[in-house]
FIKOLZA-1660 file (N, C-alpha, C; in steps of 0.1 Angstrom, whole numbers, plus 5000, padded with zeros to 4 digits):
% residues 111
   i   px   py   pz ch aa at
   1 3438 6528 1403  A  M  N
   1 3449 6534 1396  A  M CA
   1 3457 6542 1407  A  M  C
   2 3468 6536 1411  A  S  N
   2 3476 6543 1422  A  S CA
   2 3489 6549 1416  A  S  C
   3 3494 6545 1405  A  D  N
   3 3506 6551 1400  A  D CA
   3 3502 6561 1389  A  D  C
   4 3507 6573 1391  A  L  N
   4 3504 6584 1381  A  L CA
   4 3517 6591 1379  A  L  C
   5 3519 6596 1366  A  M  N
   5 3529 6605 1363  A  M CA
   5 3525 6619 1367  A  M  C
   6 3534 6628 1371  A  K  N
   6 3530 6642 1375  A  K CA
   6 3538 6652 1367  A  K  C
   7 3532 6663 1363  A  Y  N
   7 3539 6673 1356  A  Y CA
   7 3530 6686 1356  A  Y  C
   8 3536 6697 1360  A  K  N
   8 3529 6710 1360  A  K CA
   8 3515 6709 1367  A  K  C
   9 3513 6701 1377  A  G  N
   9 3501 6700 1384  A  G CA
   9 3491 6691 1377  A  G  C
  10 3495 6684 1366  A  Y  N
  10 3486 6675 1359  A  Y CA
  10 3491 6661 1362  A  Y  C
  11 3481 6651 1362  A  F  N
  11 3484 6637 1365  A  F CA
  11 3481 6629 1353  A  F  C
  12 3490 6620 1349  A  G  N
  12 3488 6612 1337  A  G CA
  12 3488 6597 1341  A  G  C
  13 3479 6590 1335  A  S  N
  13 3478 6575 1337  A  S CA
  13 3488 6568 1327  A  S  C
  14 3491 6556 1330  A  Y  N
  14 3498 6548 1320  A  Y CA
  14 3494 6533 1321  A  Y  C
  15 3493 6528 1308  A  H  N
  15 3488 6514 1307  A  H CA
  15 3496 6508 1295  A  H  C
  16 3495 6495 1295  A  L  N
  16 3502 6487 1284  A  L CA
  16 3492 6479 1276  A  L  C
  17 3492 6481 1263  A  D  N
  17 3484 6473 1254  A  D CA
  17 3494 6462 1249  A  D  C
  18 3493 6450 1256  A  E  N
  18 3502 6440 1252  A  E CA
  18 3501 6435 1238  A  E  C
  19 3488 6435 1233  A  E  N
  19 3486 6430 1219  A  E CA
  19 3493 6439 1209  A  E  C
  20 3492 6452 1211  A  E  N
  20 3498 6462 1202  A  E CA
  20 3513 6465 1206  A  E  C
  21 3517 6462 1218  A  G  N
  21 3530 6465 1222  A  G CA
  21 3532 6480 1224  A  G  C
  22 3522 6486 1229  A  V  N
  22 3522 6501 1230  A  V CA
  22 3518 6505 1245  A  V  C
  23 3525 6515 1250  A  F  N
  23 3521 6521 1262  A  F CA
  23 3512 6533 1259  A  F  C
  24 3502 6535 1267  A  Y  N
  24 3493 6547 1264  A  Y CA
  24 3488 6552 1277  A  Y  C
  25 3482 6564 1277  A  G  N
  25 3476 6570 1289  A  G CA
  25 3469 6583 1285  A  G  C
  26 3463 6589 1296  A  K  N
  26 3456 6602 1294  A  K CA
  26 3458 6610 1306  A  K  C
  27 3456 6623 1305  A  V  N
  27 3456 6632 1316  A  V CA
  27 3444 6630 1324  A  V  C
  28 3445 6627 1337  A  E  N
  28 3434 6624 1345  A  E CA
  28 3429 6636 1353  A  E  C
  29 3416 6635 1358  A  Y  N
  29 3410 6645 1366  A  Y CA
  29 3407 6659 1359  A  Y  C
  30 3406 6658 1346  A  V  N
  30 3401 6670 1338  A  V CA
  30 3392 6664 1328  A  V  C
  31 3383 6673 1323  A  Q  N
  31 3373 6668 1313  A  Q CA
  31 3379 6667 1299  A  Q  C
  32 3389 6676 1296  A  A  N
  32 3395 6676 1283  A  A CA
  32 3401 6662 1280  A  A  C
  33 3401 6658 1268  A  L  N
  33 3407 6645 1265  A  L CA
  33 3421 6648 1260  A  L  C
  34 3431 6645 1268  A  I  N
  34 3445 6647 1265  A  I CA
  34 3452 6634 1266  A  I  C
  35 3454 6627 1255  A  S  N
  35 3460 6614 1255  A  S CA
  35 3473 6613 1249  A  S  C
  36 3480 6602 1251  A  Y  N
  36 3494 6601 1245  A  Y CA
  36 3497 6586 1245  A  Y  C
  37 3507 6582 1237  A  E  N
  37 3512 6569 1236  A  E CA
  37 3526 6568 1231  A  E  C
  38 3533 6557 1234  A  A  N
  38 3547 6555 1230  A  A CA
  38 3550 6540 1231  A  A  C
  39 3562 6537 1226  A  T  N
  39 3566 6523 1225  A  T CA
  39 3574 6518 1237  A  T  C
  40 3579 6528 1245  A  T  N
  40 3586 6525 1257  A  T CA
  40 3581 6533 1269  A  T  C
  41 3584 6529 1281  A  A  N
  41 3580 6536 1293  A  A CA
  41 3586 6550 1293  A  A  C
  42 3599 6551 1290  A  S  N
  42 3606 6564 1291  A  S CA
  42 3600 6574 1280  A  S  C
  43 3597 6568 1268  A  K  N
  43 3591 6576 1258  A  K CA
  43 3577 6580 1262  A  K  C
  44 3570 6572 1269  A  L  N
  44 3556 6575 1273  A  L CA
  44 3557 6587 1283  A  L  C
  45 3566 6588 1292  A  H  N
  45 3568 6599 1301  A  H CA
  45 3570 6612 1293  A  H  C
  46 3578 6611 1283  A  K  N
  46 3581 6623 1274  A  K CA
  46 3568 6627 1267  A  K  C
  47 3561 6617 1262  A  A  N
  47 3548 6620 1255  A  A CA
  47 3538 6626 1264  A  A  C
  48 3538 6622 1276  A  F  N
  48 3529 6629 1286  A  F CA
  48 3533 6643 1288  A  F  C
  49 3545 6646 1290  A  I  N
  49 3550 6660 1292  A  I CA
  49 3547 6668 1279  A  I  C
  50 3549 6662 1267  A  N  N
  50 3546 6670 1255  A  N CA
  50 3531 6672 1254  A  N  C
  51 3523 6662 1258  A  A  N
  51 3508 6664 1257  A  A CA
  51 3504 6675 1266  A  A  C
  52 3509 6676 1278  A  V  N
  52 3505 6687 1287  A  V CA
  52 3510 6700 1281  A  V  C
  53 3522 6701 1277  A  D  N
  53 3527 6713 1271  A  D CA
  53 3519 6718 1259  A  D  C
  54 3516 6708 1250  A  D  N
  54 3508 6711 1238  A  D CA
  54 3494 6717 1242  A  D  C
  55 3488 6711 1253  A  Y  N
  55 3475 6715 1257  A  Y CA
  55 3476 6729 1263  A  Y  C
  56 3486 6732 1271  A  L  N
  56 3487 6745 1277  A  L CA
  56 3490 6756 1266  A  L  C
  57 3498 6752 1256  A  L  N
  57 3501 6761 1245  A  L CA
  57 3488 6764 1236  A  L  C
  58 3480 6753 1234  A  M  N
  58 3468 6755 1226  A  M CA
  58 3458 6764 1234  A  M  C
  59 3457 6762 1247  A  C  N
  59 3449 6771 1255  A  C CA
  59 3453 6786 1254  A  C  C
  60 3466 6788 1255  A  K  N
  60 3472 6801 1254  A  K CA
  60 3469 6807 1241  A  K  C
  61 3471 6800 1230  A  Q  N
  61 3469 6805 1216  A  Q CA
  61 3454 6808 1214  A  Q  C
  62 3445 6800 1220  A  E  N
  62 3431 6802 1218  A  E CA
  62 3425 6812 1228  A  E  C
  63 3433 6816 1238  A  G  N
  63 3428 6826 1248  A  G CA
  63 3418 6820 1258  A  G  C
  64 3420 6807 1261  A  I  N
  64 3411 6801 1270  A  I CA
  64 3419 6796 1282  A  I  C
  65 3412 6795 1294  A  E  N
  65 3418 6791 1306  A  E CA
  65 3419 6776 1306  A  E  C
  66 3431 6771 1308  A  P  N
  66 3433 6756 1308  A  P CA
  66 3426 6750 1320  A  P  C
  67 3420 6738 1319  A  E  N
  67 3414 6731 1330  A  E CA
  67 3425 6727 1340  A  E  C
  68 3422 6728 1352  A  K  N
  68 3431 6724 1363  A  K CA
  68 3424 6713 1370  A  K  C
  69 3431 6702 1374  A  P  N
  69 3425 6692 1382  A  P CA
  69 3423 6697 1397  A  P  C
  70 3414 6692 1403  A  F  N
  70 3412 6695 1418  A  F CA
  70 3409 6710 1420  A  F  C
  71 3398 6715 1415  A  K  N
  71 3394 6729 1416  A  K CA
  71 3390 6732 1430  A  K  C
  72 3388 6723 1439  A  G  N
  72 3384 6726 1453  A  G CA
  72 3369 6723 1456  A  G  C
  73 3362 6719 1446  A  S  N
  73 3348 6716 1449  A  S CA
  73 3344 6703 1440  A  S  C
  74 3334 6696 1446  A  F  N
  74 3329 6684 1439  A  F CA
  74 3315 6681 1444  A  F  C
  75 3308 6674 1436  A  N  N
  75 3294 6670 1440  A  N CA
  75 3294 6656 1445  A  N  C
  76 3287 6653 1456  A  V  N
  76 3285 6640 1461  A  V CA
  76 3270 6637 1463  A  V  C
  77 3266 6626 1458  A  R  N
  77 3252 6621 1459  A  R CA
  77 3252 6612 1471  A  R  C
  78 3244 6615 1481  A  V  N
  78 3244 6607 1493  A  V CA
  78 3230 6602 1497  A  V  C
  79 3220 6606 1489  A  G  N
  79 3206 6603 1492  A  G CA
  79 3200 6612 1502  A  G  C
  80 3187 6614 1502  A  S  N
  80 3180 6624 1510  A  S CA
  80 3181 6622 1525  A  S  C
  81 3180 6609 1529  A  D  N
  81 3181 6607 1544  A  D CA
  81 3194 6611 1550  A  D  C
  82 3205 6606 1543  A  L  N
  82 3218 6610 1548  A  L CA
  82 3221 6625 1547  A  L  C
  83 3216 6631 1536  A  H  N
  83 3217 6646 1534  A  H CA
  83 3211 6653 1546  A  H  C
  84 3198 6649 1550  A  K  N
  84 3191 6655 1561  A  K CA
  84 3199 6653 1574  A  K  C
  85 3203 6641 1576  A  K  N
  85 3210 6638 1589  A  K CA
  85 3223 6647 1590  A  K  C
  86 3231 6648 1579  A  V  N
  86 3243 6655 1579  A  V CA
  86 3240 6670 1582  A  V  C
  87 3230 6676 1575  A  V  N
  87 3227 6690 1577  A  V CA
  87 3223 6692 1591  A  V  C
  88 3215 6683 1597  A  L  N
  88 3211 6685 1611  A  L CA
  88 3222 6684 1621  A  L  C
  89 3232 6675 1618  A  V  N
  89 3243 6674 1627  A  V CA
  89 3252 6686 1626  A  V  C
  90 3254 6691 1614  A  A  N
  90 3262 6703 1612  A  A CA
  90 3255 6715 1619  A  A  C
  91 3242 6716 1617  A  N  N
  91 3235 6727 1624  A  N CA
  91 3236 6726 1639  A  N  C
  92 3235 6714 1645  A  N  N
  92 3237 6713 1659  A  N CA
  92 3251 6717 1664  A  N  C
  93 3261 6715 1655  A  L  N
  93 3275 6719 1658  A  L CA
  93 3277 6734 1655  A  L  C
  94 3267 6740 1649  A  G  N
  94 3269 6755 1646  A  G CA
  94 3278 6758 1635  A  G  C
  95 3279 6748 1625  A  I  N
  95 3287 6750 1613  A  I CA
  95 3279 6747 1601  A  I  C
  96 3284 6752 1590  A  S  N
  96 3277 6749 1577  A  S CA
  96 3280 6735 1572  A  S  C
  97 3271 6730 1563  A  L  N
  97 3273 6717 1557  A  L CA
  97 3287 6716 1551  A  L  C
  98 3291 6726 1544  A  N  N
  98 3304 6726 1537  A  N CA
  98 3315 6724 1548  A  N  C
  99 3314 6731 1559  A  Q  N
  99 3325 6730 1569  A  Q CA
  99 3325 6717 1576  A  Q  C
 100 3313 6711 1578  A  F  N
 100 3312 6698 1584  A  F CA
 100 3318 6687 1575  A  F  C
 101 3315 6688 1562  A  V  N
 101 3320 6678 1552  A  V CA
 101 3336 6680 1551  A  V  C
 102 3340 6693 1551  A  R  N
 102 3355 6695 1550  A  R CA
 102 3362 6690 1562  A  R  C
 103 3356 6692 1574  A  N  N
 103 3362 6687 1587  A  N CA
 103 3363 6672 1587  A  N  C
 104 3352 6666 1582  A  T  N
 104 3351 6651 1582  A  T CA
 104 3361 6645 1572  A  T  C
 105 3362 6651 1560  A  L  N
 105 3372 6646 1551  A  L CA
 105 3386 6648 1555  A  L  C
 106 3389 6659 1562  A  K  N
 106 3402 6661 1567  A  K CA
 106 3406 6651 1577  A  K  C
 107 3397 6648 1586  A  K  N
 107 3399 6638 1597  A  K CA
 107 3401 6624 1590  A  K  C
 108 3393 6621 1580  A  A  N
 108 3394 6608 1574  A  A CA
 108 3407 6606 1566  A  A  C
 109 3413 6618 1562  A  C  N
 109 3425 6617 1554  A  C CA
 109 3438 6620 1563  A  C  C
 110 3436 6622 1576  A  G  N
 110 3447 6623 1585  A  G CA
 110 3452 6637 1585  A  G  C
 111 3445 6647 1582  A  Y  N
 111 3449 6661 1583  A  Y CA
 111 3448 6666 1597  A  Y  C
% end
């Protein structure tokens, strides 16, 4: 999925159900299920915006913190051998495992 709609820091997917003649999608990268649908692409974008606004309003009314995508942490399962190797390499460099992973990811992403 490379094409996403963006609004207020949220990302929405879009798909077409050809059988039903309906566009649909959901807010990605959050656990809450925030979905929307419409009969045209332009209406789908508006439905996405309305879904995000409705979610934020509901959170405000219920006094809860809305989920945000990309909190800055994630879990990665790498297996015990690679885990050990990475920790030892980081240790030899005099940095933490988190710093080693952060540096490696930045380099891989061209930062």
